[in-house]
FIZAKOL-151044 format. One record per residue (C-alpha): residue in one letter; x, y negated, z negated. Coordinates in Angstrom, 2 decimals. Each point is the difference from the previous one (the first is absolute). Example, Ala and Ser with C-alpha at 12.3 -4.5 7.8 and 13.67 -1.06 7.14 Angstrom:
R; residuo; X; Y; Z
R; A; 12.30; 4.50; -7.80
R; S; 1.37; -3.44; 0.66
***
This chain:
R; residuo; X; Y; Z
R; M; 19.53; 18.47; 4.32
R; R; -0.90; -0.97; 3.55
R; E; 2.10; -2.48; 1.92
R; T; -1.44; -3.49; 0.45
R; T; 0.93; -3.20; 1.82
R; L; -0.24; -3.45; -1.54
R; I; -2.60; -2.02; 1.93
R; K; -0.41; -3.05; -2.24
R; E; 1.45; -1.44; -3.19
R; F; -2.24; -2.16; -2.20
R; Q; 1.35; -2.40; -2.60
R; T; -1.66; -1.78; -2.89
R; E; 1.30; -2.19; -2.79
R; L; -1.19; 0.06; -3.62
R; Y; 0.83; -2.83; -2.39
R; W; -0.48; -0.04; -3.76
R; E; 1.38; -2.39; -2.59
R; G; -0.35; -0.15; -3.76
R; R; -1.28; -3.23; -1.55
R; N; 1.84; -1.50; -3.00
R; G; 1.49; 3.38; -0.86
R; L; -3.38; 1.72; 0.12
R; P; -1.12; 2.43; 2.67
R; S; -2.44; -1.35; 2.53
R; H; -2.70; 2.10; 1.61
R; N; 0.20; -1.98; 3.21
R; I; 1.63; 1.61; 3.01
R; D; 0.34; -1.53; 3.45
R; L; 0.01; 2.26; 3.05
R; N; 1.32; -1.43; 3.23
R; I; -0.13; 1.72; 3.35
R; P; 2.41; -2.17; 1.99
R; G; -1.64; -1.84; 2.87
R; K; -3.46; 1.32; -0.90
R; V; -1.49; -0.62; -3.44
R; S; 0.74; -0.78; -3.63
R; L; -2.19; 1.53; -2.69
R; H; -0.20; -0.54; -3.74
R; L; -0.31; 3.13; -2.12
R; S; -0.61; 0.86; -3.63
R; P; 0.07; 3.35; -1.82
R; D; -2.96; -1.09; -2.13
R; L; -3.33; 1.66; 0.84
R; E; -1.69; -3.37; -0.46
R; T; 2.18; -1.89; 2.45
R; G; -1.95; -3.18; 0.67
R; D; 1.21; -1.34; 3.34
R; R; 2.93; 2.43; 0.21
R; L; -0.23; 3.39; 1.68
R; H; 0.54; 3.27; -1.82
R; S; 2.24; 2.51; 1.77
R; V; -2.88; 2.51; -0.02
R; E; -1.99; -2.39; 2.20
R; L; 2.86; -0.10; 2.49
R; F; 0.41; 3.77; -0.12
R; A; -3.69; 0.68; 0.67
R; S; -0.16; -2.68; 2.69
R; S; 2.98; 1.59; 1.75
R; I; -1.77; 3.36; 0.07
R; A; -3.23; -1.57; 1.25
R; A; 1.78; -2.01; 2.70
R; S; 1.93; 3.04; 1.18
R; Q; -3.21; 2.05; 0.13
R; M; -1.78; -2.78; 1.89
R; L; 2.75; -0.38; 2.59
R; M; 0.15; 3.75; 0.56
R; Y; -3.79; 0.25; 0.38
R; V; -0.23; -2.92; 2.42
R; D; 2.82; 1.50; 2.07
R; L; -1.65; 3.44; 0.08
R; C; -3.32; -1.56; 1.04
R; H; 1.72; -1.89; 2.79
R; K; 1.71; 3.19; 1.22
R; N; -3.38; 1.76; -0.06
R; E; -1.76; -2.85; 1.83
R; I; -2.17; -0.93; -2.98
R; V; -0.48; -3.77; -0.16
R; I; 0.00; -1.63; -3.44
R; S; -0.93; -3.64; -0.51
R; R; 0.72; -0.25; -3.74
R; Y; 1.52; 1.98; -2.89
R; I; -0.41; -1.28; -3.55
R; D; 1.33; 1.96; -2.97
R; R; -0.72; -0.77; -3.63
R; V; 2.52; 2.08; -1.90
R; C; -0.53; 1.17; -3.57
R; V; 2.83; 1.22; -2.23
R; H; -0.66; 2.06; -3.13
R; M; 2.66; -0.70; -2.64
R; N; 0.26; 2.64; -2.71
R; C; 1.74; 0.06; -3.34
R; D; 0.92; 3.13; -1.95
R; A; 0.10; 0.42; -3.80
R; S; 3.64; -1.18; -0.16
R; G; -0.86; -3.23; 1.85
R; R; 1.61; 0.97; 3.30
R; M; -1.90; -1.45; 2.94
R; S; -0.55; 1.66; 3.34
R; I; -2.06; -0.43; 3.12
R; G; -2.70; 2.63; -0.17
R; K; -1.58; -0.62; 3.37
R; I; -0.09; -2.42; 2.88
R; L; -3.36; -0.30; 1.70
R; L; -0.09; -1.40; 3.52
R; R; -3.45; -1.20; 1.06
R; P; 0.36; -1.13; 3.59
R; Q; -2.97; -1.47; 1.80
R; I; 0.63; 0.65; 3.68
R; Y; -1.95; -1.72; 2.75
R; F; -0.23; 1.69; 3.40
R; I; -1.08; -1.59; 3.27
R; S; -2.28; 2.88; 0.87
R; P; -3.41; 1.29; -0.97
R; D; -0.08; 2.61; -2.76
R; N; 0.07; 3.57; 1.24
R; D; 0.97; 3.35; -1.49
R; S; 3.04; 0.43; 2.25
R; L; 1.52; -3.39; -0.87
R; R; -0.74; 0.47; -3.71
R; A; 1.70; 3.43; 0.01
R; R; 3.06; -1.38; 1.80
R; A; 0.16; -3.03; -2.33
R; I; -0.08; 2.25; -3.08
R; H; 2.62; 2.33; 1.46
R; L; 2.31; -2.94; 0.81
R; I; -0.33; -1.54; -3.47
R; H; 1.35; 3.24; -1.49
R; E; 2.66; 0.35; 2.69
R; A; 1.14; -3.56; -0.71
R; K; 0.29; 0.80; -3.71
R; D; 2.05; 3.12; 0.77
R; E; 2.33; -1.99; 2.29
R; C; 0.20; -3.12; -2.18
R; L; 3.68; -0.67; -0.69
R; I; -0.38; -1.49; -3.46
R; A; -2.80; 2.28; -1.23
R; S; 2.07; 3.04; 0.96
R; M; 2.78; -1.16; -2.35
R; V; -2.05; -0.26; -3.20
R; Q; -1.52; 2.52; -2.38
R; T; -2.91; -2.22; -1.07
R; K; -3.40; 1.28; 1.06
R; I; -1.32; -2.05; 2.91
R; D; -3.70; 0.26; 0.86
R; I; -1.74; -1.59; 2.95
R; E; -3.68; -0.91; 0.06
R; P; -0.55; -1.53; 3.43
R; G; -3.04; -1.90; 1.13
R; F; -0.69; -0.07; 3.74
R; H; -1.89; -2.81; 1.70
R; Y; -1.03; -0.15; 3.64
R; I; -0.44; -3.23; 1.88
***
């Protein structure tokens, strides 16, 4: 195993409490000093988030940040990046659920006219960002990217 150095420690708090002796499906997630979120393990969660939504959003955000950084380093100017993430939940014959695929569908807006060179670089960087994405590199779930490029 290669030697590493701690660069940052992140902390979160999870809170769950039973109600009248019965288990509750409500979980509160607190990231001190930042945000509090309300979670539920139910697939139909109403106004509460499912952990799969957080998981997929983390991958998408990590991919986005990596792509924007790579574009900046390569002097490609982006004005907007919008991703509508889709998660495919699967269930096997025994009832065990899994995430079959996460589909990232970023719509990326460049401040430049469309040309073959920019398009080729943009496509190359979207794949490089996926390869370098911290969170995506830690999971076994299939992650596909179907980018849309727009030129302003």
